[in-house]
C-alpha positions in Angstrom: 0.0 0.0 0.0 1.3 3.4 -0.9 0.0 6.6 0.7 0.3 10.3 0.0 -0.9 13.2 2.3 -1.5 16.6 0.8 -2.2 19.5 3.2 -4.1 22.3 1.6 -4.9 20.2 -1.4 -8.2 21.7 -2.6 -6.9 24.8 -4.5 -5.4 25.2 -8.0 -2.1 23.5 -7.3 -3.7 20.8 -5.1 -6.0 19.8 -7.9 -3.1 19.6 -10.2 -1.4 17.2 -7.8 -4.5 15.1 -7.4 -4.9 14.8 -11.2 -1.3 13.5 -11.4 -1.0 11.4 -8.2 -4.5 10.0 -8.2 -3.5 6.8 -10.0 0.0 6.6 -8.5 -1.0 6.0 -4.9 -3.3 3.5 -3.4 -4.4 6.1 -0.8 -4.4 9.8 -0.9 -5.4 12.0 2.2 -6.2 15.6 1.7 -6.1 17.8 4.8 -8.7 20.5 4.4 -10.7 23.0 6.4 -13.8 21.7 4.6 -16.0 18.7 5.6 -14.5 15.2 5.8 -15.5 13.0 2.9 -14.2 10.2 0.6 -14.1 10.0 -3.2 -12.6 6.8 -4.7 -9.1 6.5 -3.2 -9.0 10.1 -1.9 -10.0 10.9 1.7 -10.7 14.5 2.7 -9.9 14.9 6.4 -10.9 18.1 8.2 -8.3 20.0 10.2 -7.9 23.6 11.4 -4.3 23.9 10.1 -3.2 24.9 13.5 -3.8 22.5 16.4 -3.2 18.7 16.7 -6.4 16.6 16.3 -7.4 13.2 15.1 -6.2 14.3 11.6 -2.6 13.7 12.7 -3.2 9.9 12.5 -3.4 10.4 8.7 0.3 10.9 8.6 1.0 7.4 10.0 2.5 5.1 7.4 2.4 7.8 4.7 5.1 7.6 2.1 5.1 11.3 1.5 3.7 14.6 2.7 3.2 17.7 0.5 2.1 20.9 2.3 0.6 23.8 0.3 -1.4 25.3 3.1 -1.7 29.1 3.2 -4.0 32.0 2.6 -3.9 33.3 -1.0 -1.6 36.3 -1.5 -4.1 37.7 -4.1 -5.4 40.3 -1.7 -4.6 43.7 -0.3 -1.7 43.6 2.1 -3.6 45.1 5.0 -2.4 44.4 8.6 -5.1 41.7 9.0 -4.4 40.0 5.7 -0.6 40.0 6.4 -1.2 38.3 9.7 -3.4 35.7 8.0 -0.9 35.1 5.1 2.0 34.6 7.6 0.2 32.7 10.3 -1.6 30.3 8.0 1.7 29.2 6.6 3.7 29.1 9.9 1.0 27.5 12.0 0.2 24.7 9.6 3.9 23.9 9.1 4.5 23.7 12.8 1.3 21.6 13.3 2.5 19.1 10.7 5.9 19.0 12.2 4.5 18.1 15.6 2.1 15.6 14.1 5.0 13.8 12.4 6.7 13.3 15.7 3.5 11.8 17.2 3.0 8.9 14.7 4.9 5.6 14.8 5.8 5.6 11.1 6.2 9.1 9.8 6.4 10.1 6.1 9.6 9.3 4.4 9.7 12.7 2.7 8.1 16.1 3.4 7.8 18.7 0.7 6.8 22.1 2.2 5.8 25.1 0.1 7.9 28.3 0.5 8.4 31.5 -1.4 10.9 32.1 -4.2 11.2 35.6 -2.8 13.6 34.2 -0.3 16.0 33.5 -3.1 15.8 37.0 -4.5 15.4 39.6 -1.9 13.7 42.7 -3.3 12.8 46.0 -1.6 9.3 47.4 -2.1 8.8 51.1 -2.4 8.1 51.4 1.3 11.4 49.6 2.1 9.7 46.4 3.1 9.6 43.0 1.3 6.7 41.2 2.9 6.9 38.0 0.9 10.6 37.7 1.7 9.8 38.0 5.4 7.0 35.4 5.0 9.4 33.0 3.2 12.0 33.4 6.0 9.5 32.7 8.7 7.9 29.8 6.8 11.3 28.1 6.4 12.3 28.9 10.0 9.2 27.0 11.1 9.9 24.2 8.7 13.5 23.8 9.9 12.7 24.2 13.6 11.5 20.6 14.0 13.8 17.8 13.1 12.8 14.3 12.0 15.4 11.6 11.7 13.2 9.5 9.5 11.8 12.2 7.3 13.7 13.9 4.4 12.7 17.5 4.1 12.6 19.8 1.1 11.4 23.4 1.0 9.8 24.4 -2.3 10.6 28.0 -3.1 7.8 28.4 -5.6 7.8 31.2 -8.2 4.7 32.3 -10.1 2.8 29.3 -11.4 1.2 29.4 -14.8 -1.6 27.0 -15.6 -4.8 26.7 -17.7 -7.1 26.4 -14.7 -5.5 28.9 -12.3 -2.4 30.7 -11.3 -0.9 34.1 -12.2 -1.4 33.8 -16.0 -5.3 33.9 -15.8 -5.7 37.6 -15.0 -2.8 38.5 -17.4 -4.7 36.7 -20.2 -7.9 38.6 -19.4 -6.4 42.0 -19.4 -4.5 41.3 -22.6 -7.7 40.3 -24.3 -9.2 43.7 -23.2 -6.3 45.5 -24.8 -4.5 46.3 -21.6 -1.6 43.9 -22.1 1.2 46.4 -22.2 4.1 46.6 -19.8 3.2 47.1 -16.1 5.1 49.7 -14.2 8.5 50.2 -15.7 8.3 46.8 -17.4 11.9 46.1 -16.3 11.0 44.1 -13.3 11.9 40.4 -13.7 9.4 37.6 -13.6 10.3 34.0 -12.6 7.6 31.5 -13.4 6.9 27.8 -13.8 4.3 25.8 -15.8 1.9 24.0 -13.5 2.7 20.6 -15.1 6.4 21.2 -14.4 5.5 22.2 -10.8 3.8 18.8 -10.4 6.7 17.1 -12.2 9.2 18.7 -9.9 7.3 17.4 -6.8 7.4 13.9 -8.2 11.1 14.3 -9.1 11.9 15.4 -5.5 9.8 12.7 -3.9 11.9 10.1 -5.8 15.3 11.8 -5.6 16.5 10.8 -2.2 19.7 12.8 -2.3 18.0 16.2 -2.5 17.3 18.0 0.8 16.9 21.7 1.8 15.5 24.5 -0.3 14.8 24.0 -4.0 13.9 26.9 -6.4 10.7 25.9 -8.3 11.0 28.0 -11.5 11.7 27.5 -15.1 15.2 28.5 -16.3 13.8 31.3 -18.4 13.0 34.4 -16.3 11.8 37.4 -18.4 11.2 41.1 -17.9 7.6 42.1 -17.4 7.8 43.9 -20.7 8.9 40.7 -22.5 6.3 38.6 -20.7 3.5 40.8 -21.7 4.7 41.0 -25.3 4.9 37.2 -25.5 1.4 36.9 -24.1 0.1 39.3 -26.7 1.9 37.5 -29.5 0.6 34.1 -28.4 -3.0 35.4 -28.1 -2.6 37.3 -31.4 -3.5 40.6 -29.8 -1.9 43.4 -31.9 -1.5 46.0 -29.1 -1.6 46.4 -25.4 -1.9 49.7 -23.4 0.7 50.0 -20.6 -0.3 50.2 -17.0 1.7 52.7 -15.0 2.5 52.2 -11.3 -0.1 54.7 -10.1 -2.7 53.0 -12.2 -1.9 49.6 -10.8 -2.1 51.0 -7.2 -5.6 52.4 -7.9 -6.7 49.3 -9.8 -5.4 47.1 -7.0 -7.3 49.0 -4.4 -10.5 48.6 -6.5 -10.2 44.9 -7.2 -8.7 44.0 -3.8 -5.2 42.8 -4.8 -1.7 44.0 -4.0 0.1 45.9 -6.8 3.5 44.9 -5.4 2.8 41.4 -6.7 3.2 42.8 -10.2 5.6 45.6 -9.6 8.2 43.7 -7.6 11.0 42.0 -9.4 11.8 38.2 -9.0 14.7 36.6 -10.8 15.6 33.1 -9.6 17.2 30.1 -11.3 16.5 26.4 -10.6 20.2 25.6 -9.9 19.5 22.5 -7.7 17.0 21.1 -10.2 19.3 21.5 -13.2 22.3 20.1 -11.3 20.2 17.0 -10.6 19.2 16.8 -14.2 15.5 17.5 -13.9 14.0 17.8 -17.4 11.5 20.6 -17.9 8.6 20.0 -20.3 8.2 23.8 -20.7 11.6 25.3 -20.2 10.9 28.4 -22.3 8.2 31.1 -21.8 7.1 30.7 -25.5 6.5 26.9 -25.1 4.6 27.3 -21.8 2.3 30.1 -23.1 1.7 28.2 -26.4 0.5 25.2 -24.3 -1.6 27.2 -21.9 -3.1 29.8 -24.1 -3.8 27.8 -27.2 
């Protein structure tokens, strides 16, 4: 019997993992804040992502644990939302760490989400990089509990592009409305990964016993925002795109309830550990990824 546990597995990336691993494991347990239920070989087990409960037994005899738990960052970075973004990640990670120490046969490997911002510190206009701080606290929690029998890998995830979710969905929509020009200066770098490669990377890391510690989850093809938007327009065959200046993004972000720094901040990371271990990307270039997703 093989068993996989996914914490926070009901969102966009969780569904991608379930599509891939559904036929690869005899049993899959999804830890969710929703109601407990069962569908085929997938059991949804309720937890509060903070305190130890009966859910911790799900980790016993698991081959692997993948934790994606955390409040979406697609919101205004108010004081309340910042607390929720940080605490949802740190609390769930600490709870899983404690649970692993309570079971007789802990997971052989634990992949825990983190932020690629930690690999590329970037100062916002107000002198603060909140996502860098989140990444640091997230990994501090992850590393604070040791498990002799569990190999641990921190996934420093960049922007994920997919057909059914992720950062590309709103960019596609605004491009189709003729607003697909550069955003801000257009010089800020964008690191990204195709959702199928994200899943492939998790599978690679579950099987690659020699890999531990942080791993940058990004394609080896970072682009400037200006180049990204131009490639999206070309792929969608949209002849022009009006630019969005920083002040416009700040007003628009306030109206739609999202944080403009997610677009204006630069992120330029490289998957050095993956390439050294010979991981093969299906979509190593931006052009190939967009052609697959936007066709």
